[in-house]
N, CA, C, O and the ligand as a Tripos MOL2 file, in Angstrom:
@<TRIPOS>MOLECULE
protein
  273   271    69     0     0
PROTEIN
NO_CHARGES

@<TRIPOS>ATOM
      1 N          36.7270  -36.5820   28.2740 N.3       1 MET1
      2 CA         35.4150  -36.4680   27.6230 C.3       1 MET1
      3 C          35.1120  -35.0000   27.3450 C.2       1 MET1
      4 O          35.2140  -34.1540   28.2330 O.2       1 MET1
      5 N          34.7390  -34.7110   26.1020 N.am      2 ASP2
      6 CA         34.3170  -33.3720   25.7310 C.3       2 ASP2
      7 C          32.8100  -33.2780   25.8390 C.2       2 ASP2
      8 O          32.0950  -34.2490   25.5930 O.2       2 ASP2
      9 N          32.3390  -32.1080   26.2070 N.am      3 ASN3
     10 CA         30.9140  -31.9110   26.4330 C.3       3 ASN3
     11 C          30.5290  -30.5390   25.8890 C.2       3 ASN3
     12 O          30.8890  -29.5130   26.4660 O.2       3 ASN3
     13 N          29.7920  -30.5260   24.7690 N.am      4 ASN4
     14 CA         29.3630  -29.2640   24.1790 C.3       4 ASN4
     15 C          27.8500  -29.1800   24.1600 C.2       4 ASN4
     16 O          27.1670  -30.1470   23.8240 O.2       4 ASN4
     17 N          27.3300  -28.0120   24.5250 N.am      5 VAL5
     18 CA         25.8800  -27.8370   24.5530 C.3       5 VAL5
     19 C          25.4550  -26.8160   23.4970 C.2       5 VAL5
     20 O          25.9880  -25.7080   23.4250 O.2       5 VAL5
     21 N          24.4910  -27.2180   22.6900 N.am      6 TYR6
     22 CA         23.9090  -26.3290   21.6870 C.3       6 TYR6
     23 C          22.4480  -26.1160   22.0510 C.2       6 TYR6
     24 O          21.8040  -27.0050   22.6080 O.2       6 TYR6
     25 N          21.9290  -24.9390   21.7380 N.am      7 VAL7
     26 CA         20.5020  -24.7170   21.9170 C.3       7 VAL7
     27 C          19.8580  -24.7120   20.5360 C.2       7 VAL7
     28 O          20.1850  -23.8910   19.6780 O.2       7 VAL7
     29 N          18.9310  -25.6540   20.3450 N.am      8 VAL8
     30 CA         18.3100  -25.8400   19.0320 C.3       8 VAL8
     31 C          16.8560  -25.3830   19.0780 C.2       8 VAL8
     32 O          16.1000  -25.7420   19.9810 O.2       8 VAL8
     33 N          16.4830  -24.5810   18.0790 N.am      9 LYS9
     34 CA         15.1150  -24.0670   18.0100 C.3       9 LYS9
     35 C          14.2450  -24.9760   17.1550 C.2       9 LYS9
     36 O          14.7220  -25.5850   16.1970 O.2       9 LYS9
     37 N          12.9760  -25.0640   17.5020 N.am     10 GLY10
     38 CA         11.9970  -25.7170   16.6470 C.3      10 GLY10
     39 C          11.6960  -27.1690   16.9630 C.2      10 GLY10
     40 O          10.8760  -27.7860   16.2830 O.2      10 GLY10
     41 N          12.3390  -27.7300   17.9790 N.am     11 MET11
     42 CA         12.0240  -29.1200   18.3270 C.3      11 MET11
     43 C          10.7710  -29.1370   19.2070 C.2      11 MET11
     44 O          10.7270  -28.4890   20.2530 O.2      11 MET11
     45 N           9.7590  -29.8800   18.7710 N.am     12 THR12
     46 CA          8.4920  -29.8450   19.5070 C.3      12 THR12
     47 C           8.0190  -31.2020   20.0130 C.2      12 THR12
     48 O           7.1570  -31.2730   20.8890 O.2      12 THR12
     49 N           8.5800  -32.2770   19.4680 N.am     13 CYS13
     50 CA          8.0780  -33.5920   19.8750 C.3      13 CYS13
     51 C           9.1990  -34.6190   19.8520 C.2      13 CYS13
     52 O          10.3410  -34.3010   19.5190 O.2      13 CYS13
     53 N           8.8590  -35.8640   20.2130 N.am     14 SER14
     54 CA          9.8940  -36.8940   20.2610 C.3      14 SER14
     55 C          10.4350  -37.2170   18.8740 C.2      14 SER14
     56 O          11.5560  -37.7080   18.7420 O.2      14 SER14
     57 N           9.6320  -36.9400   17.8280 N.am     15 GLY15
     58 CA         10.1190  -37.1460   16.4580 C.3      15 GLY15
     59 C          11.2490  -36.1860   16.1430 C.2      15 GLY15
     60 O          12.2590  -36.5740   15.5560 O.2      15 GLY15
     61 N          11.0760  -34.9250   16.5340 N.am     16 CYS16
     62 CA         12.1260  -33.9180   16.3370 C.3      16 CYS16
     63 C          13.3760  -34.3290   17.0900 C.2      16 CYS16
     64 O          14.4940  -34.2490   16.5810 O.2      16 CYS16
     65 N          13.1520  -34.7730   18.3190 N.am     17 MET17
     66 CA         14.2380  -35.1850   19.1900 C.3      17 MET17
     67 C          15.0490  -36.3040   18.5150 C.2      17 MET17
     68 O          16.2790  -36.2750   18.5030 O.2      17 MET17
     69 N          14.3340  -37.2820   17.9600 N.am     18 ALA18
     70 CA         14.9910  -38.4120   17.3060 C.3      18 ALA18
     71 C          15.7580  -37.9590   16.0790 C.2      18 ALA18
     72 O          16.8680  -38.4310   15.8320 O.2      18 ALA18
     73 N          15.1770  -37.0430   15.3010 N.am     19 LYS19
     74 CA         15.8450  -36.5610   14.0920 C.3      19 LYS19
     75 C          17.1530  -35.8630   14.4330 C.2      19 LYS19
     76 O          18.1870  -36.1160   13.8140 O.2      19 LYS19
     77 N          17.0950  -34.9800   15.4290 N.am     20 VAL20
     78 CA         18.2920  -34.2420   15.8180 C.3      20 VAL20
     79 C          19.3280  -35.1910   16.4350 C.2      20 VAL20
     80 O          20.5220  -35.0820   16.1600 O.2      20 VAL20
     81 N          18.8560  -36.1180   17.2660 N.am     21 THR21
     82 CA         19.7700  -37.0850   17.8800 C.3      21 THR21
     83 C          20.4940  -37.8890   16.8120 C.2      21 THR21
     84 O          21.7130  -38.0470   16.8660 O.2      21 THR21
     85 N          19.7340  -38.4020   15.8340 N.am     22 ASN22
     86 CA         20.3440  -39.2040   14.7700 C.3      22 ASN22
     87 C          21.3240  -38.3830   13.9440 C.2      22 ASN22
     88 O          22.4140  -38.8500   13.6110 O.2      22 ASN22
     89 N          20.9280  -37.1530   13.6160 N.am     23 ALA23
     90 CA         21.7830  -36.3040   12.7810 C.3      23 ALA23
     91 C          23.1050  -36.0200   13.4820 C.2      23 ALA23
     92 O          24.1700  -36.1110   12.8710 O.2      23 ALA23
     93 N          23.0350  -35.6770   14.7610 N.am     24 VAL24
     94 CA         24.2600  -35.3060   15.4700 C.3      24 VAL24
     95 C          25.1060  -36.5420   15.7840 C.2      24 VAL24
     96 O          26.3360  -36.4790   15.7790 O.2      24 VAL24
     97 N          24.4370  -37.6660   16.0570 N.am     25 THR25
     98 CA         25.1760  -38.9030   16.3190 C.3      25 THR25
     99 C          26.0220  -39.3040   15.1140 C.2      25 THR25
    100 O          27.0770  -39.9190   15.2670 O.2      25 THR25
    101 N          25.5510  -38.9520   13.9110 N.am     26 SER26
    102 CA         26.2640  -39.3600   12.6990 C.3      26 SER26
    103 C          27.4990  -38.5110   12.4230 C.2      26 SER26
    104 O          28.2850  -38.8390   11.5340 O.2      26 SER26
    105 N          27.6830  -37.4260   13.1700 N.am     27 VAL27
    106 CA         28.8700  -36.5870   12.9820 C.3      27 VAL27
    107 C          30.1040  -37.3360   13.5000 C.2      27 VAL27
    108 O          30.0730  -37.9360   14.5740 O.2      27 VAL27
    109 N          31.1800  -37.2900   12.7260 N.am     28 ALA28
    110 CA         32.4050  -38.0060   13.0850 C.3      28 ALA28
    111 C          32.9020  -37.6130   14.4640 C.2      28 ALA28
    112 O          33.0540  -36.4290   14.7630 O.2      28 ALA28
    113 N          33.1540  -38.6060   15.3000 N.am     29 GLY29
    114 CA         33.7380  -38.3690   16.6160 C.3      29 GLY29
    115 C          32.7300  -38.2550   17.7420 C.2      29 GLY29
    116 O          33.1040  -38.2840   18.9150 O.2      29 GLY29
    117 N          31.4530  -38.1260   17.4000 N.am     30 VAL30
    118 CA         30.4360  -37.9800   18.4390 C.3      30 VAL30
    119 C          30.1220  -39.3410   19.0640 C.2      30 VAL30
    120 O          29.8200  -40.3040   18.3600 O.2      30 VAL30
    121 N          30.1960  -39.4050   20.3940 N.am     31 ASP31
    122 CA         29.9330  -40.6620   21.0990 C.3      31 ASP31
    123 C          28.5010  -40.7530   21.5950 C.2      31 ASP31
    124 O          27.8730  -41.8090   21.5270 O.2      31 ASP31
    125 N          27.9860  -39.6200   22.1000 N.am     32 ASP32
    126 CA         26.6360  -39.6670   22.6430 C.3      32 ASP32
    127 C          25.9890  -38.2980   22.5220 C.2      32 ASP32
    128 O          26.6570  -37.2650   22.5710 O.2      32 ASP32
    129 N          24.6640  -38.3170   22.3620 N.am     33 VAL33
    130 CA         23.9130  -37.0720   22.2220 C.3      33 VAL33
    131 C          22.7280  -37.1240   23.1720 C.2      33 VAL33
    132 O          21.9960  -38.1120   23.2250 O.2      33 VAL33
    133 N          22.5560  -36.0450   23.9180 N.am     34 ASP34
    134 CA         21.4130  -35.9640   24.8140 C.3      34 ASP34
    135 C          20.5860  -34.7360   24.4520 C.2      34 ASP34
    136 O          21.1030  -33.6190   24.4360 O.2      34 ASP34
    137 N          19.3030  -34.9410   24.1610 N.am     35 VAL35
    138 CA         18.4310  -33.8340   23.7790 C.3      35 VAL35
    139 C          17.4030  -33.5880   24.8810 C.2      35 VAL35
    140 O          16.6880  -34.4960   25.3040 O.2      35 VAL35
    141 N          17.3510  -32.3360   25.3310 N.am     36 ASP36
    142 CA         16.3160  -31.9390   26.2850 C.3      36 ASP36
    143 C          15.2610  -31.1640   25.5110 C.2      36 ASP36
    144 O          15.4850  -30.0260   25.0980 O.2      36 ASP36
    145 N          14.1200  -31.7910   25.3220 N.am     37 ILE37
    146 CA         13.0880  -31.2190   24.4590 C.3      37 ILE37
    147 C          12.4830  -29.9490   25.0570 C.2      37 ILE37
    148 O          12.0350  -29.0800   24.3080 O.2      37 ILE37
    149 N          12.4570  -29.8200   26.3760 N.am     38 THR38
    150 CA         11.8200  -28.6440   26.9790 C.3      38 THR38
    151 C          12.6960  -27.3970   26.8780 C.2      38 THR38
    152 O          12.1840  -26.2880   26.7320 O.2      38 THR38
    153 N          14.0100  -27.5750   26.9550 N.am     39 THR39
    154 CA         14.8990  -26.4220   26.8760 C.3      39 THR39
    155 C          15.5060  -26.2630   25.4790 C.2      39 THR39
    156 O          16.0330  -25.2010   25.1480 O.2      39 THR39
    157 N          15.4320  -27.3110   24.6690 N.am     40 GLY40
    158 CA         16.0620  -27.2860   23.3550 C.3      40 GLY40
    159 C          17.5550  -27.5400   23.4170 C.2      40 GLY40
    160 O          18.2520  -27.4110   22.4100 O.2      40 GLY40
    161 N          18.0510  -27.9010   24.5940 N.am     41 GLU41
    162 CA         19.4840  -28.1290   24.7350 C.3      41 GLU41
    163 C          19.8990  -29.4910   24.1880 C.2      41 GLU41
    164 O          19.3320  -30.5320   24.5210 O.2      41 GLU41
    165 N          20.9110  -29.4330   23.3390 N.am     42 VAL42
    166 CA         21.4720  -30.6530   22.7660 C.3      42 VAL42
    167 C          22.8930  -30.7800   23.2930 C.2      42 VAL42
    168 O          23.7520  -29.9550   22.9790 O.2      42 VAL42
    169 N          23.1400  -31.8060   24.0880 N.am     43 THR43
    170 CA         24.4610  -32.0220   24.6620 C.3      43 THR43
    171 C          25.1930  -33.0720   23.8440 C.2      43 THR43
    172 O          24.7050  -34.1840   23.6440 O.2      43 THR43
    173 N          26.3710  -32.6940   23.3790 N.am     44 VAL44
    174 CA         27.1620  -33.5790   22.5280 C.3      44 VAL44
    175 C          28.3830  -34.0560   23.3040 C.2      44 VAL44
    176 O          29.2020  -33.2480   23.7430 O.2      44 VAL44
    177 N          28.5000  -35.3700   23.4710 N.am     45 LEU45
    178 CA         29.6260  -35.9470   24.1950 C.3      45 LEU45
    179 C          30.5800  -36.6300   23.2250 C.2      45 LEU45
    180 O          30.1620  -37.3320   22.3050 O.2      45 LEU45
    181 N          31.8610  -36.4100   23.4500 N.am     46 SER46
    182 CA         32.8630  -37.0280   22.5900 C.3      46 SER46
    183 C          34.1710  -37.1860   23.3450 C.2      46 SER46
    184 O          34.4250  -36.4790   24.3210 O.2      46 SER46
    185 N          34.9970  -38.1130   22.8900 N.am     47 ASP47
    186 CA         36.3050  -38.3160   23.5150 C.3      47 ASP47
    187 C          37.2560  -37.1860   23.1600 C.2      47 ASP47
    188 O          38.0140  -36.7000   24.0000 O.2      47 ASP47
    189 N          37.2000  -36.7730   21.8860 N.am     48 ALA48
    190 CA         38.0520  -35.6940   21.4010 C.3      48 ALA48
    191 C          37.1460  -34.5740   20.8910 C.2      48 ALA48
    192 O          35.9770  -34.8150   20.5880 O.2      48 ALA48
    193 N          37.6710  -33.3600   20.7950 N.am     49 PRO49
    194 CA         36.8420  -32.2600   20.3040 C.3      49 PRO49
    195 C          36.2450  -32.5710   18.9260 C.2      49 PRO49
    196 O          36.9210  -33.1040   18.0460 O.2      49 PRO49
    197 N          34.9750  -32.2270   18.7620 N.am     50 VAL50
    198 CA         34.2740  -32.4610   17.4980 C.3      50 VAL50
    199 C          34.1750  -31.1310   16.7540 C.2      50 VAL50
    200 O          34.0030  -30.0760   17.3640 O.2      50 VAL50
    201 N          34.2860  -31.1970   15.4340 N.am     51 ASP51
    202 CA         34.1860  -29.9950   14.6020 C.3      51 ASP51
    203 C          32.8110  -29.3430   14.7830 C.2      51 ASP51
    204 O          31.7830  -29.9060   14.4060 O.2      51 ASP51
    205 N          32.8230  -28.1660   15.3600 N.am     52 ASP52
    206 CA         31.6010  -27.4170   15.6490 C.3      52 ASP52
    207 C          30.7650  -27.1790   14.3900 C.2      52 ASP52
    208 O          29.5360  -27.2460   14.4310 O.2      52 ASP52
    209 N          31.4330  -26.9050   13.2850 N.am     53 ARG53
    210 CA         30.6990  -26.6250   12.0320 C.3      53 ARG53
    211 C          29.9350  -27.8420   11.5650 C.2      53 ARG53
    212 O          28.8390  -27.7170   11.0200 O.2      53 ARG53
    213 N          30.5110  -29.0400   11.7750 N.am     54 LEU54
    214 CA         29.8390  -30.2690   11.3450 C.3      54 LEU54
    215 C          28.5800  -30.5180   12.1660 C.2      54 LEU54
    216 O          27.5630  -30.9740   11.6440 O.2      54 LEU54
    217 N          28.6640  -30.2110   13.4660 N.am     55 VAL55
    218 CA         27.4970  -30.4010   14.3320 C.3      55 VAL55
    219 C          26.3860  -29.4490   13.9000 C.2      55 VAL55
    220 O          25.2290  -29.8500   13.7720 O.2      55 VAL55
    221 N          26.7420  -28.1950   13.6780 N.am     56 ARG56
    222 CA         25.7410  -27.2120   13.2620 C.3      56 ARG56
    223 C          25.1390  -27.5690   11.9030 C.2      56 ARG56
    224 O          23.9340  -27.4350   11.6900 O.2      56 ARG56
    225 N          25.9930  -28.0240   10.9910 N.am     57 ALA57
    226 CA         25.5060  -28.4000    9.6620 C.3      57 ALA57
    227 C          24.5420  -29.5780    9.7470 C.2      57 ALA57
    228 O          23.5300  -29.6080    9.0470 O.2      57 ALA57
    229 N          24.8540  -30.5440   10.6010 N.am     58 ALA58
    230 CA         23.9950  -31.7200   10.7520 C.3      58 ALA58
    231 C          22.6300  -31.3210   11.2960 C.2      58 ALA58
    232 O          21.6010  -31.8350   10.8550 O.2      58 ALA58
    233 N          22.6270  -30.4020   12.2540 N.am     59 ILE59
    234 CA         21.3590  -29.9390   12.8270 C.3      59 ILE59
    235 C          20.5600  -29.1760   11.7720 C.2      59 ILE59
    236 O          19.3470  -29.3520   11.6570 O.2      59 ILE59
    237 N          21.2420  -28.3360   11.0100 N.am     60 ASN60
    238 CA         20.5540  -27.5820    9.9540 C.3      60 ASN60
    239 C          19.9750  -28.5210    8.9010 C.2      60 ASN60
    240 O          18.8500  -28.3320    8.4380 O.2      60 ASN60
    241 N          20.7540  -29.5330    8.5280 N.am     61 GLN61
    242 CA         20.2860  -30.4740    7.5070 C.3      61 GLN61
    243 C          19.0800  -31.2740    7.9900 C.2      61 GLN61
    244 O          18.2420  -31.6910    7.1910 O.2      61 GLN61
    245 N          19.0000  -31.4850    9.2950 N.am     62 ALA62
    246 CA         17.8460  -32.1920    9.8520 C.3      62 ALA62
    247 C          16.6090  -31.2920    9.8550 C.2      62 ALA62
    248 O          15.4940  -31.7600   10.0840 O.2      62 ALA62
    249 N          16.8180  -29.9930    9.5990 N.am     63 GLY63
    250 CA         15.6990  -29.0750    9.4940 C.3      63 GLY63
    251 C          15.4930  -28.1680   10.7010 C.2      63 GLY63
    252 O          14.4170  -27.6000   10.8880 O.2      63 GLY63
    253 N          16.5330  -28.0380   11.5150 N.am     64 TYR64
    254 CA         16.4160  -27.2220   12.7210 C.3      64 TYR64
    255 C          17.4990  -26.1610   12.7670 C.2      64 TYR64
    256 O          18.5290  -26.2620   12.1020 O.2      64 TYR64
    257 N          17.2360  -25.1370   13.5750 N.am     65 GLU65
    258 CA         18.1380  -24.0090   13.6520 C.3      65 GLU65
    259 C          18.8450  -24.0040   14.9990 C.2      65 GLU65
    260 O          18.2360  -24.2600   16.0380 O.2      65 GLU65
    261 N          20.1340  -23.7090   14.9650 N.am     66 VAL66
    262 CA         20.8960  -23.6060   16.2150 C.3      66 VAL66
    263 C          20.8360  -22.1650   16.6970 C.2      66 VAL66
    264 O          21.2860  -21.2500   16.0070 O.2      66 VAL66
    265 N          20.2750  -21.9720   17.8890 N.am     67 ALA67
    266 CA         20.1540  -20.6170   18.4440 C.3      67 ALA67
    267 C          21.4490  -20.1950   19.1100 C.2      67 ALA67
    268 O          21.8080  -19.0180   19.0890 O.2      67 ALA67
    269 N          22.1490  -21.1440   19.6980 N.am     68 SER68
    270 CA         23.4310  -20.8310   20.3290 C.3      68 SER68
    271 C          24.2290  -22.1010   20.5180 C.2      68 SER68
    272 O          25.3460  -22.0570   21.0350 O.2      68 SER68
    273 CU          8.5400  -33.0080   16.1020 Cu       69 CU69
@<TRIPOS>BOND
     1     1     2 1
     2     2     3 1
     3     3     4 2
     4     3     5 am
     5     5     6 1
     6     6     7 1
     7     7     8 2
     8     7     9 am
     9     9    10 1
    10    10    11 1
    11    11    12 2
    12    11    13 am
    13    13    14 1
    14    14    15 1
    15    15    16 2
    16    15    17 am
    17    17    18 1
    18    18    19 1
    19    19    20 2
    20    19    21 am
    21    21    22 1
    22    22    23 1
    23    23    24 2
    24    23    25 am
    25    25    26 1
    26    26    27 1
    27    27    28 2
    28    27    29 am
    29    29    30 1
    30    30    31 1
    31    31    32 2
    32    31    33 am
    33    33    34 1
    34    34    35 1
    35    35    36 2
    36    35    37 am
    37    37    38 1
    38    38    39 1
    39    39    40 2
    40    39    41 am
    41    41    42 1
    42    42    43 1
    43    43    44 2
    44    43    45 am
    45    45    46 1
    46    46    47 1
    47    47    48 2
    48    47    49 am
    49    49    50 1
    50    50    51 1
    51    51    52 2
    52    51    53 am
    53    53    54 1
    54    54    55 1
    55    55    56 2
    56    55    57 am
    57    57    58 1
    58    58    59 1
    59    59    60 2
    60    59    61 am
    61    61    62 1
    62    62    63 1
    63    63    64 2
    64    63    65 am
    65    65    66 1
    66    66    67 1
    67    67    68 2
    68    67    69 am
    69    69    70 1
    70    70    71 1
    71    71    72 2
    72    71    73 am
    73    73    74 1
    74    74    75 1
    75    75    76 2
    76    75    77 am
    77    77    78 1
    78    78    79 1
    79    79    80 2
    80    79    81 am
    81    81    82 1
    82    82    83 1
    83    83    84 2
    84    83    85 am
    85    85    86 1
    86    86    87 1
    87    87    88 2
    88    87    89 am
    89    89    90 1
    90    90    91 1
    91    91    92 2
    92    91    93 am
    93    93    94 1
    94    94    95 1
    95    95    96 2
    96    95    97 am
    97    97    98 1
    98    98    99 1
    99    99   100 2
   100    99   101 am
   101   101   102 1
   102   102   103 1
   103   103   104 2
   104   103   105 am
   105   105   106 1
   106   106   107 1
   107   107   108 2
   108   107   109 am
   109   109   110 1
   110   110   111 1
   111   111   112 2
   112   111   113 am
   113   113   114 1
   114   114   115 1
   115   115   116 2
   116   115   117 am
   117   117   118 1
   118   118   119 1
   119   119   120 2
   120   119   121 am
   121   121   122 1
   122   122   123 1
   123   123   124 2
   124   123   125 am
   125   125   126 1
   126   126   127 1
   127   127   128 2
   128   127   129 am
   129   129   130 1
   130   130   131 1
   131   131   132 2
   132   131   133 am
   133   133   134 1
   134   134   135 1
   135   135   136 2
   136   135   137 am
   137   137   138 1
   138   138   139 1
   139   139   140 2
   140   139   141 am
   141   141   142 1
   142   142   143 1
   143   143   144 2
   144   143   145 am
   145   145   146 1
   146   146   147 1
   147   147   148 2
   148   147   149 am
   149   149   150 1
   150   150   151 1
   151   151   152 2
   152   151   153 am
   153   153   154 1
   154   154   155 1
   155   155   156 2
   156   155   157 am
   157   157   158 1
   158   158   159 1
   159   159   160 2
   160   159   161 am
   161   161   162 1
   162   162   163 1
   163   163   164 2
   164   163   165 am
   165   165   166 1
   166   166   167 1
   167   167   168 2
   168   167   169 am
   169   169   170 1
   170   170   171 1
   171   171   172 2
   172   171   173 am
   173   173   174 1
   174   174   175 1
   175   175   176 2
   176   175   177 am
   177   177   178 1
   178   178   179 1
   179   179   180 2
   180   179   181 am
   181   181   182 1
   182   182   183 1
   183   183   184 2
   184   183   185 am
   185   185   186 1
   186   186   187 1
   187   187   188 2
   188   187   189 am
   189   189   190 1
   190   190   191 1
   191   191   192 2
   192   191   193 am
   193   193   194 1
   194   194   195 1
   195   195   196 2
   196   195   197 am
   197   197   198 1
   198   198   199 1
   199   199   200 2
   200   199   201 am
   201   201   202 1
   202   202   203 1
   203   203   204 2
   204   203   205 am
   205   205   206 1
   206   206   207 1
   207   207   208 2
   208   207   209 am
   209   209   210 1
   210   210   211 1
   211   211   212 2
   212   211   213 am
   213   213   214 1
   214   214   215 1
   215   215   216 2
   216   215   217 am
   217   217   218 1
   218   218   219 1
   219   219   220 2
   220   219   221 am
   221   221   222 1
   222   222   223 1
   223   223   224 2
   224   223   225 am
   225   225   226 1
   226   226   227 1
   227   227   228 2
   228   227   229 am
   229   229   230 1
   230   230   231 1
   231   231   232 2
   232   231   233 am
   233   233   234 1
   234   234   235 1
   235   235   236 2
   236   235   237 am
   237   237   238 1
   238   238   239 1
   239   239   240 2
   240   239   241 am
   241   241   242 1
   242   242   243 1
   243   243   244 2
   244   243   245 am
   245   245   246 1
   246   246   247 1
   247   247   248 2
   248   247   249 am
   249   249   250 1
   250   250   251 1
   251   251   252 2
   252   251   253 am
   253   253   254 1
   254   254   255 1
   255   255   256 2
   256   255   257 am
   257   257   258 1
   258   258   259 1
   259   259   260 2
   260   259   261 am
   261   261   262 1
   262   262   263 1
   263   263   264 2
   264   263   265 am
   265   265   266 1
   266   266   267 1
   267   267   268 2
   268   267   269 am
   269   269   270 1
   270   270   271 1
   271   271   272 2
@<TRIPOS>SUBSTRUCTURE
     1 MET1         2 RESIDUE 1 A MET
     2 ASP2         6 RESIDUE 1 A ASP
     3 ASN3        10 RESIDUE 1 A ASN
     4 ASN4        14 RESIDUE 1 A ASN
     5 VAL5        18 RESIDUE 1 A VAL
     6 TYR6        22 RESIDUE 1 A TYR
     7 VAL7        26 RESIDUE 1 A VAL
     8 VAL8        30 RESIDUE 1 A VAL
     9 LYS9        34 RESIDUE 1 A LYS
    10 GLY10       38 RESIDUE 1 A GLY
    11 MET11       42 RESIDUE 1 A MET
    12 THR12       46 RESIDUE 1 A THR
    13 CYS13       50 RESIDUE 1 A CYS
    14 SER14       54 RESIDUE 1 A SER
    15 GLY15       58 RESIDUE 1 A GLY
    16 CYS16       62 RESIDUE 1 A CYS
    17 MET17       66 RESIDUE 1 A MET
    18 ALA18       70 RESIDUE 1 A ALA
    19 LYS19       74 RESIDUE 1 A LYS
    20 VAL20       78 RESIDUE 1 A VAL
    21 THR21       82 RESIDUE 1 A THR
    22 ASN22       86 RESIDUE 1 A ASN
    23 ALA23       90 RESIDUE 1 A ALA
    24 VAL24       94 RESIDUE 1 A VAL
    25 THR25       98 RESIDUE 1 A THR
    26 SER26      102 RESIDUE 1 A SER
    27 VAL27      106 RESIDUE 1 A VAL
    28 ALA28      110 RESIDUE 1 A ALA
    29 GLY29      114 RESIDUE 1 A GLY
    30 VAL30      118 RESIDUE 1 A VAL
    31 ASP31      122 RESIDUE 1 A ASP
    32 ASP32      126 RESIDUE 1 A ASP
    33 VAL33      130 RESIDUE 1 A VAL
    34 ASP34      134 RESIDUE 1 A ASP
    35 VAL35      138 RESIDUE 1 A VAL
    36 ASP36      142 RESIDUE 1 A ASP
    37 ILE37      146 RESIDUE 1 A ILE
    38 THR38      150 RESIDUE 1 A THR
    39 THR39      154 RESIDUE 1 A THR
    40 GLY40      158 RESIDUE 1 A GLY
    41 GLU41      162 RESIDUE 1 A GLU
    42 VAL42      166 RESIDUE 1 A VAL
    43 THR43      170 RESIDUE 1 A THR
    44 VAL44      174 RESIDUE 1 A VAL
    45 LEU45      178 RESIDUE 1 A LEU
    46 SER46      182 RESIDUE 1 A SER
    47 ASP47      186 RESIDUE 1 A ASP
    48 ALA48      190 RESIDUE 1 A ALA
    49 PRO49      194 RESIDUE 1 A PRO
    50 VAL50      198 RESIDUE 1 A VAL
    51 ASP51      202 RESIDUE 1 A ASP
    52 ASP52      206 RESIDUE 1 A ASP
    53 ARG53      210 RESIDUE 1 A ARG
    54 LEU54      214 RESIDUE 1 A LEU
    55 VAL55      218 RESIDUE 1 A VAL
    56 ARG56      222 RESIDUE 1 A ARG
    57 ALA57      226 RESIDUE 1 A ALA
    58 ALA58      230 RESIDUE 1 A ALA
    59 ILE59      234 RESIDUE 1 A ILE
    60 ASN60      238 RESIDUE 1 A ASN
    61 GLN61      242 RESIDUE 1 A GLN
    62 ALA62      246 RESIDUE 1 A ALA
    63 GLY63      250 RESIDUE 1 A GLY
    64 TYR64      254 RESIDUE 1 A TYR
    65 GLU65      258 RESIDUE 1 A GLU
    66 VAL66      262 RESIDUE 1 A VAL
    67 ALA67      266 RESIDUE 1 A ALA
    68 SER68      270 RESIDUE 1 A SER
    69 CU69       273 GROUP 0 **** ****
């Protein structure tokens, strides 16, 4: 299991959380996404490594910025 953590800026409510979760879940290879709204941490779980650029692009397209 691969486990990557991104810090996403601008998420303020459960709606933001759902948008980011849905966007990242749709990236090829992603099995599960966990969003911590208080820290902005988005944990991406997958069986095989997922293309980092695709995850970042999905978050950006959802309207949020990846801080790290
Ligand atoms: Cu929101």
